[in-house]
C-alpha positions in Angstrom: -31.1 28.4 15.7 -29.7 30.7 18.4 -27.4 27.9 19.8 -25.4 26.8 16.8 -24.9 23.0 16.8 -23.1 21.2 14.0 -24.0 18.3 11.9 -21.2 16.1 10.6 -21.7 15.6 6.9 -23.6 15.5 3.6 -22.8 13.1 0.7 -23.6 12.8 -2.9 -22.8 10.0 -5.4 -23.4 10.5 -9.1 -23.0 7.7 -11.7 -23.3 8.7 -15.3 -24.8 5.9 -17.3 -24.0 7.1 -20.8 -20.6 7.7 -22.5 -19.2 11.2 -21.8 -19.7 12.1 -25.4 -23.4 11.7 -24.9 -23.4 14.5 -22.3 -21.2 16.7 -24.5 -23.7 16.3 -27.4 -26.8 16.8 -25.3 -25.7 19.3 -22.6 -22.7 20.9 -24.3 -20.0 19.6 -22.0 -18.4 16.4 -21.1 -18.0 17.9 -17.6 -21.8 17.5 -17.0 -21.1 15.2 -14.0 -18.6 17.6 -12.4 -21.1 20.5 -12.8 -23.9 18.5 -11.3 -21.7 17.5 -8.4 -20.8 21.1 -7.7 -24.6 21.9 -7.5 -25.3 18.8 -5.3 -22.6 19.9 -2.8 -23.7 23.5 -2.8 -27.4 22.5 -2.2 -26.2 20.5 0.8 -23.9 23.2 2.0 -26.1 23.5 5.1 -24.7 20.1 6.2 -21.1 21.2 6.3 -19.1 24.4 6.0 -15.7 23.5 7.5 -14.5 21.1 4.8 -15.3 19.5 1.5 -14.0 16.8 -0.8 -14.5 15.5 -4.3 -13.4 12.3 -6.0 -13.9 10.8 -9.4 -13.2 7.6 -11.3 -12.8 7.2 -15.0 -14.0 3.9 -16.5 -12.0 1.6 -18.8 -8.7 3.5 -18.8 -5.5 1.8 -20.1 -2.7 0.8 -17.8 -0.5 3.8 -17.0 -3.4 6.3 -17.4 -4.7 8.1 -14.4 -8.2 6.9 -13.6 -8.7 8.3 -10.0 -8.7 11.9 -8.9 -9.4 13.5 -5.5 -9.3 17.0 -4.2 -10.1 18.3 -0.6 -10.3 21.6 1.1 -10.6 23.3 4.5 -10.6 26.8 3.2 -13.2 29.3 4.4 -15.4 28.4 1.3 -14.3 24.8 0.8 -16.7 23.9 -2.0 -15.9 27.0 -4.0 -12.2 26.3 -3.4 -12.4 22.7 -4.7 -14.2 23.6 -7.9 -11.9 26.6 -8.5 -9.0 24.1 -8.4 -10.8 21.8 -10.8 -11.7 24.6 -13.1 -8.1 25.9 -13.1 -6.9 22.4 -14.2 -9.5 22.2 -16.9 -8.8 25.7 -18.2 -5.1 25.2 -18.1 -5.4 22.0 -20.2 -7.6 23.7 -22.7 -5.2 26.7 -22.9 -2.2 24.4 -23.6 -4.2 22.1 -25.9 -7.0 23.9 -27.7 -7.6 20.7 -29.7 -9.1 19.1 -26.5 -12.1 21.4 -26.6 -14.2 19.2 -28.9 -12.3 15.9 -28.3 -14.1 14.1 -25.4 -11.7 11.1 -25.6 -8.7 13.4 -25.2 -10.4 15.2 -22.3 -11.0 12.0 -20.5 -7.5 10.7 -21.1 -5.6 13.9 -20.2 -7.7 16.0 -17.8 -8.2 15.0 -14.2 -11.6 15.0 -12.4 -13.7 14.2 -15.5 -15.2 10.8 -15.0 -18.3 8.6 -14.9 -18.4 7.9 -11.2 -18.3 10.9 -8.8 -18.4 11.3 -5.0 -18.8 14.5 -3.1 -18.7 15.3 0.6 -19.3 18.3 2.9 -18.5 18.2 6.6 -18.3 20.1 9.8 -15.1 19.7 11.8 -16.9 18.4 14.9 -14.9 18.1 18.2 -12.2 20.5 16.8 -10.8 18.1 14.2 -10.6 20.1 11.1 -7.3 19.4 9.5 -7.2 18.3 5.8 -6.4 14.7 7.0 -9.9 14.6 8.5 -11.7 15.6 5.4 -13.5 13.0 3.3 -13.3 11.2 0.9 -10.7 8.9 2.3 -8.5 6.9 -0.1 -7.1 3.4 0.2 -4.7 2.8 -2.6 -3.5 -0.4 -4.3 -1.9 -1.3 -7.6 -4.8 -3.7 -8.2 -7.5 -1.5 -9.7 -10.3 -3.5 -7.8 -8.6 -2.9 -4.5 -8.6 0.8 -4.7 -11.3 2.1 -2.3 -12.6 5.7 -1.9 -14.9 6.2 1.1 -16.9 9.1 2.4 -19.8 9.2 4.9 -22.2 10.9 7.2 -21.7 8.9 10.3 -20.4 8.2 13.7 -19.6 4.9 15.3 -20.0 4.3 19.0 -17.7 1.2 19.2 -14.5 2.5 17.5 -12.4 0.6 20.1 -14.1 -2.7 19.2 -13.7 -2.1 15.5 -10.1 -1.2 15.9 -9.4 -4.4 17.9 -11.2 -6.4 15.2 -8.8 -5.1 12.6 -5.8 -5.9 14.8 -7.2 -9.5 15.2 -7.5 -9.7 11.4 -3.7 -9.0 11.2 -3.9 -5.3 10.2 -2.0 -2.4 11.6 -4.4 0.6 11.3 -2.6 4.0 11.3 -5.1 5.5 13.7 -8.3 4.7 15.7 -10.6 7.2 14.0 -13.9 5.7 13.0 -13.5 6.7 9.4 -10.2 4.8 9.1 -11.5 1.7 10.9 -14.6 1.6 8.8 -12.6 2.0 5.5 -10.0 -0.6 6.6 -12.8 -3.0 7.5 -14.4 -2.7 4.0 -10.9 -2.8 2.5 -10.0 -6.1 4.3 -13.0 -7.9 2.9 -12.6 -6.3 -0.5 -9.0 -7.6 -0.6 -10.2 -11.0 0.5 -13.0 -11.2 -2.1 -10.6 -10.1 -5.0 -8.0 -12.6 -3.9 -10.6 -15.5 -3.9 -12.0 -14.4 -7.3 -8.6 -14.3 -8.8 -7.7 -17.7 -7.5 -11.0 -19.1 -8.9 -10.6 -17.4 -12.3 -7.0 -18.6 -12.6 -8.2 -22.2 -12.1 -10.6 -21.6 -15.0 -7.6 -21.0 -17.3 -7.5 -17.2 -17.6 -4.3 -15.3 -17.3 -3.8 -12.3 -15.1 -4.7 -9.7 -17.7 -7.9 -11.6 -18.6 -8.8 -12.0 -15.0 -9.2 -8.3 -14.3 -12.5 -7.6 -16.1 -13.9 -10.9 -14.8 -13.1 -9.9 -11.2 -14.9 -6.6 -11.8 -17.9 -8.4 -13.2 -18.1 -11.1 -10.5 -17.3 -9.0 -7.5 -20.3 -9.0 -5.1 -20.3 -5.7 -3.1 -23.3 -6.8 -1.1 -21.4 -9.7 0.4 -18.4 -7.4 1.1 -20.5 -4.8 2.9 -22.4 -7.5 4.8 -19.2 -8.8 6.3 -17.6 -5.4 6.9 -20.7 -3.8 8.6 -21.6 -6.8 10.8 -20.3 -5.2 14.0 -20.8 -1.5 13.3 -22.8 0.3 16.0 -23.8 3.8 15.0 -25.7 6.0 12.6 -24.4 6.1 9.1 -24.9 6.7 5.4 -21.7 5.3 3.9 -20.7 5.9 0.3 -17.8 4.3 -1.6 -16.2 3.7 -5.0 -13.9 1.0 -6.2 -11.1 1.7 -8.6 -12.6 -0.2 -11.5 -16.0 1.7 -11.2 -18.3 -0.1 -8.8 -20.0 2.2 -6.3 -22.3 1.9 -3.2 -24.2 3.8 -0.6 -25.1 1.9 2.6 -27.6 3.1 5.3 -27.6 2.0 8.9 -30.3 -0.5 9.9 -32.1 2.0 12.2 -32.3 4.6 9.4 -30.6 7.1 11.8 -28.8 9.0 9.0 -30.8 10.0 5.8 -30.3 8.8 2.2 -32.3 9.4 -1.0 -31.8 8.3 -4.6 -33.0 8.9 -8.1 -32.3 7.1 -11.3 -33.2 7.3 -15.0 -31.5 6.2 -18.2 -28.8 8.9 -17.9 -27.8 9.0 -14.2 -28.0 7.4 -10.8 -27.7 9.8 -7.9 -27.7 9.3 -4.2 -27.6 12.1 -1.6 -28.3 13.0 2.0 -31.2 15.3 1.1 -34.1 14.9 -1.3 -34.5 18.6 -2.3 -30.9 18.7 -3.6 -31.7 15.9 -6.0 -35.0 17.5 -7.0 -33.5 20.9 -7.7 -30.3 19.8 -9.4 -31.8 17.2 -11.7 -35.2 19.0 -12.0 -37.3 15.9 -11.0 -40.6 15.8 -9.0 -40.8 14.8 -5.3 -42.3 11.4 -6.2 -39.4 10.4 -8.3 -36.9 10.7 -5.5 -37.0 7.6 -3.3 -35.7 7.0 0.3 -33.0 4.3 0.7 -34.4 1.9 3.2 -32.6 1.3 6.5 -30.1 -1.5 6.4 -30.0 -1.4 2.6 -27.4 -0.4 0.1 -27.7 1.1 -3.4 -25.1 -0.8 -5.4 -24.0 0.4 -8.8 -21.9 -2.0 -10.9 -19.3 -0.9 -13.4 -21.6 -1.9 -16.2 -24.1 0.7 -15.0 -26.7 -1.8 -13.5 -28.0 -0.8 -10.1 -29.8 -2.6 -7.4 -31.1 -2.1 -3.8 -29.8 -4.9 -1.5 -30.5 -5.7 2.1 -27.1 -5.7 3.8 -28.2 -5.7 7.5 -31.6 -6.7 8.9 -33.6 -3.5 9.4 -34.3 -2.6 13.0 -37.1 -0.4 14.4 -37.0 2.8 12.3 -35.4 5.6 14.4 -34.6 8.2 11.8 -33.1 11.3 13.4 -35.9 13.8 14.2 -33.3 16.7 14.3 -33.0 16.3 10.6 -36.6 17.4 10.4 -36.4 20.1 13.1 -33.3 21.8 11.9 -30.5 20.1 9.9 -32.2 19.2 6.6 -33.3 22.0 4.2 -36.8 23.1 4.8 -37.5 23.1 1.1 -38.3 19.4 1.3 -42.1 19.0 0.8 -42.6 16.8 3.9 -40.1 18.7 6.1 -41.8 22.0 5.4 -45.2 20.6 6.5 -43.7 19.0 9.6 -42.0 22.2 10.7 -45.2 24.1 10.3 -47.0 21.4 12.4 -44.3 21.7 15.1 -45.3 25.4 15.5 -49.0 24.6 15.4 -48.8 22.1 18.2 -47.1 24.5 20.5 -49.9 27.1 20.3 -52.0 25.7 23.2 -49.1 26.1 25.6 -48.4 29.6 24.3 -52.1 30.6 24.7 -51.9 29.5 28.3 -48.7 31.4 28.9 -50.2 34.7 27.6 -53.5 34.1 29.5 -55.3 34.1 26.1 -54.4 37.8 25.6 -53.6 37.7 21.9 -54.5 41.4 21.5 -51.5 42.4 23.6 -49.1 39.8 22.3 -46.4 40.1 19.6 -45.4 36.9 17.8 -41.9 36.6 16.3 -39.0 34.1 15.7 -35.3 33.7 16.0 -34.0 34.0 12.4 -33.6 32.3 10.2 -34.4 28.6 10.5 -37.3 28.9 12.9 -39.3 30.8 10.3 -41.3 27.8 9.1 -42.4 26.7 12.6 -43.3 30.3 13.2 -45.7 30.2 10.2 -47.4 27.1 11.7 -47.7 28.8 15.1 -49.2 32.0 13.6 -51.6 30.1 11.4 -52.9 28.2 14.5 -53.3 31.6 16.3 -55.3 32.8 13.3 -57.5 29.7 13.5 -58.1 30.2 17.2 -59.1 33.9 16.6 -61.3 33.0 13.7 -63.2 30.6 15.9 -63.5 33.2 18.6 -64.8 35.8 16.1 -67.3 33.3 14.8 -68.6 32.7 18.3 -68.8 36.4 19.0 -70.7 37.2 15.8 -73.1 34.4 16.3 -73.8 35.4 19.9 -74.8 38.9 18.8 -76.8 37.7 15.9 -78.5 39.8 13.3 -78.5 42.9 15.6 -74.7 43.3 15.1 -73.7 46.8 14.0 -71.1 47.6 11.4 -68.8 49.1 14.1 -69.1 45.9 16.3 -68.4 43.7 13.3 -65.3 45.8 12.4 -64.0 45.7 16.0 -64.3 41.9 16.1 -62.7 41.4 12.7 -59.9 43.8 13.4 -58.3 41.5 16.0 -55.5 39.5 14.5 -52.1 38.1 15.6 -49.5 40.8 15.8 -46.6 39.6 13.8 -43.2 41.4 13.8 -39.7 40.6 12.8 -38.2 41.5 16.2 -34.8 39.9 16.1 -32.4 40.4 13.2 -29.2 38.3 13.0 -26.0 39.9 12.1 -24.5 37.1 10.1 -21.2 38.8 9.4 -20.4 39.5 13.1 -20.7 35.8 14.1 -17.7 34.8 12.1 -15.4 36.9 14.4 -16.6 35.3 17.7 -13.8 32.8 18.5 -12.0 33.6 21.7 -13.6 33.0 25.1 -11.9 36.0 26.6 -13.9 38.5 24.4 -16.8 36.2 23.5 -19.4 37.4 26.0 -19.3 41.0 24.9 -19.4 40.0 21.3 -22.2 37.5 21.7 -24.4 40.3 23.0 -24.3 41.9 19.6 -25.0 38.9 17.4 -28.6 40.0 17.1 -30.2 43.4 16.5 -33.8 44.3 17.3 -36.5 46.2 15.5 -37.1 49.1 17.8 -40.8 50.1 18.0 -42.1 46.7 17.1 -43.3 46.0 20.6 -45.4 48.2 22.8 -44.6 48.6 26.5 -46.1 45.9 28.6 -46.9 43.6 25.6 -46.3 39.9 25.8 -43.5 38.9 23.4 -43.6 35.3 22.0 -40.5 34.3 20.1 -40.0 30.8 18.7 -36.6 29.0 18.1 -35.8 25.6 16.6 -34.4 24.4 19.9 -32.7 25.5 23.0 -29.6 23.4 23.5 -27.1 25.4 25.7 -29.0 28.6 26.0 -25.8 30.7 25.9 -26.9 33.1 23.1 -30.3 33.4 24.7 -28.9 34.5 28.0 -26.0 36.7 26.8 -27.6 38.2 23.8 -31.2 37.6 22.8 -33.1 38.1 26.1 -31.1 41.2 26.9 -31.8 42.9 23.6 -35.5 41.8 23.6 -35.8 43.3 27.1 -34.9 46.7 25.6 -38.3 46.7 23.9 -39.9 46.7 27.4 -42.3 43.8 27.1 -43.9 42.6 30.4 -43.3 39.0 29.5 -40.8 37.2 27.1 -41.9 33.7 26.2 -39.2 31.8 24.3 -40.7 28.7 22.6 -38.7 25.8 21.4 -40.1 23.7 18.5 -38.0 20.8 19.8 -38.3 19.1 23.2 -35.7 19.5 26.0 -32.3 18.1 24.9 -31.3 16.0 27.8 -28.9 13.3 26.5 -25.8 13.4 24.3 -25.9 12.4 20.6 -23.4 9.8 19.5 -24.4 9.4 15.9 -23.0 12.5 14.2 -24.4 15.6 15.9 -22.1 17.8 17.9 -23.9 17.3 21.2 -21.6 15.2 23.2 -21.3 16.5 26.7 -24.2 16.4 29.3 -23.0 19.5 31.2 -23.4 21.6 28.0 -27.2 21.2 28.0 -29.2 23.8 29.8 -31.8 21.1 30.6 -29.1 19.1 32.4 -28.0 22.2 34.3 -31.6 22.8 35.3 -32.1 19.3 36.6 -28.9 19.5 38.5 -30.0 22.8 40.0 -33.3 21.2 41.0 -31.4 18.4 42.7 -29.5 21.0 44.7 -32.7 22.8 45.5 -34.3 19.6 46.8 -31.2 18.4 48.6 -31.1 15.2 46.5 -27.5 15.3 45.4 -27.0 11.9 47.0 -29.2 10.6 44.1 -26.8 12.1 41.7 -23.9 10.3 43.4 -25.9 7.0 43.3 -26.5 7.4 39.5 -22.7 8.0 39.1 -22.0 4.8 41.0 -24.5 2.8 38.9 -22.9 4.1 35.7 -19.4 3.3 37.0 -20.4 -0.2 37.8 -21.4 -0.8 34.2 -18.1 0.2 32.6 -17.1 -3.4 31.9 -20.6 -4.7 31.2 -21.4 -5.8 27.6 -23.4 -3.3 25.6 -26.4 -5.6 25.4 -26.8 -5.5 29.2 -26.1 -1.8 29.8 -29.0 0.3 31.3 -29.3 4.1 30.7 -29.2 5.2 34.4 -29.0 8.9 33.4 -32.8 8.7 33.0 -32.9 8.5 36.8 -31.3 12.0 36.9 -34.3 13.6 35.3 -37.0 11.2 36.7 -37.8 13.1 40.0 -38.9 16.3 38.1 -41.6 17.1 35.6 -40.8 18.6 32.2 -42.6 21.8 33.4 -40.4 22.0 36.5 -37.3 21.7 34.3 -38.6 24.3 31.8 -39.3 26.7 34.7 -35.8 26.2 36.1 -34.3 26.8 32.6 -36.2 30.1 32.5 -34.6 31.1 35.8 -31.1 30.0 34.7 -31.3 31.9 31.4 -32.7 35.1 32.8 -30.0 37.8 33.1 -29.8 39.3 36.6 -30.8 42.8 35.3 -33.7 41.8 33.0 -36.9 43.6 33.7 -39.4 41.3 31.8 -40.6 38.0 33.2 -39.1 35.1 31.2 -40.9 31.9 30.5 -39.5 28.9 28.4 -41.8 26.6 26.6 -40.6 23.3 25.0 -42.3 21.0 22.5 -43.6 17.8 24.1 -42.4 14.4 22.9 -45.9 13.4 22.0 -46.3 16.4 19.7 -42.9 15.9 18.2 -43.9 12.4 17.1 -47.2 13.6 15.8 -45.5 16.2 13.7 -42.7 14.0 12.4 -44.2 10.5 12.3 -41.6 9.0 10.0 -38.6 10.2 12.1 -39.1 8.8 15.6 -35.4 9.0 16.6 -35.6 11.0 19.8 -32.7 9.7 21.9 -31.4 13.2 22.7 -34.8 14.0 24.2 -35.8 10.7 25.8 -32.6 8.7 26.2 -34.0 5.9 24.2 -31.0 5.1 22.0 -31.6 3.0 18.9 -28.3 1.1 19.1 -26.8 -0.8 21.9 -23.8 1.5 22.1 -25.9 4.5 23.0 -26.5 3.5 26.6 -22.8 3.0 27.1 -22.0 6.4 25.7 -24.6 8.2 27.9 -23.4 6.6 31.1 -19.8 7.4 30.2 -20.9 11.0 29.6 -22.4 11.1 33.1 -19.1 9.7 34.5 -17.1 12.3 32.7 -19.4 15.1 34.1 -19.2 13.8 37.7 -15.4 13.4 37.5 -15.0 16.8 35.9 -13.5 15.5 32.6 -14.1 17.8 29.7 -14.1 15.2 27.0 -16.6 13.3 24.8 -17.7 9.8 25.8 -16.9 8.0 22.5 
């Protein structure tokens, strides 16, 4: 993707179902779970590179023995840093106590991080918050084992203010208003309440305090706690947690906005944000990895039993389509096919833009994530040419000569790797003062790959802000002297902010918004923009259920083609020689390619939760008032 956008998080939960000695005997190490978690986090590294965290719980430890461990990092390579720290502790322990090497019981008792319940997390520091305090997992400590709560998630809540007020009404004093803290404290409140009620009940049955502890662990119903805690959550989330005594859970939002997959056998239960990570790390086939249904939770009890429970009534499925277009790894069987189809469905628009002149057109892509949709686009070009060749051959019939046949068959799509990304250079681009000149060198080109006056078609995952296109890619492509540069986006126009975990929060950042604004100026309809602002302003104190997304009116006067054409104008550098045309995927084709992930609010403004309309209207108010801040 030329415009880098960030996704918040990836999670992984691993629950070992056998004693640690089993893994030592079968796999050669009692640190089997730790090793697998390292792989799970690395295989989801694409979901977060600014911070990472790991936590583990040891089951059935004696009082006074450490049973919880946590390590977090915001180093340049946070996953590597975490597991370097873990390995250092392990190796130091083995060096000081060689007798631990073959003694699993001693390892468990004396070495941190080894355990049966493990939670891993990778994140992007979205909105500039990247201190260690913002890195998951979060820990809520208590002397009662059952009340210890470790939480990590891939989520964003739109109603943090409401959730904060709810906690205050419950008598709590949260240390901050961040959604992670409010979510954890909400779960913690109902966990405390459930433990207290169980203790009171068990005490009435004649058990003493020490006898009550294992009974509380056995009787604690996580599904009820989660149901009460999540009742008023508005957002997209996959929430993972562990309790001190060993229960664990992963909860998915009722619209299925954020992804979650699981696998279980007689050795392990694992839940993660991406299916291929589980497939690769545990060497299991596609069919064995299941998707966690929206509104449901995977609950794993201390005794190792697991169940899928409905926590919140599922709503219309609106799984994030950007997961399929860009964020999730393309190694997933379904995602790979979907991305190819996204490229395929763009071909009719491309053919029209090049006036059917495939012979004088070069096809390429923005490295590296647009490669799969590029394959789909090229395959469709080949299918088109094959059909044309068949028609030509049949029209000539049996009189066709060898030379004519060769000339017909020789026509094929011209495929080149035109743009080459300089991955090392990008890490140095930080300050606005020198950014423009540096951005121009993020990509190199393959000189000689395009003939003078060729059409050049180049596909990208999406065009969000267009900054890199204007300041770098289009300029360097123009050096190849094509007559026309056609930039193709496998995603539709991004028109609305995301409020569920993707770093797309401000309307004025989107090139589609800038284009529509320019069209309003061209058509002398800025009074409509003011009217939209006033409508949004009038809804500030309206309940979420009654709020209307009036920002749709901002785009309504113009066709998608008009906006695309204006984007082409806005992104064309003043001194560019080639004609620039921008092509976007249609909403209809997106849904055809990704039928299971119909979440399209950033394209259509159709938000899956009630808080979305409030967020988008607030974003428009911020734009109109010149406030450079997010709307939630």
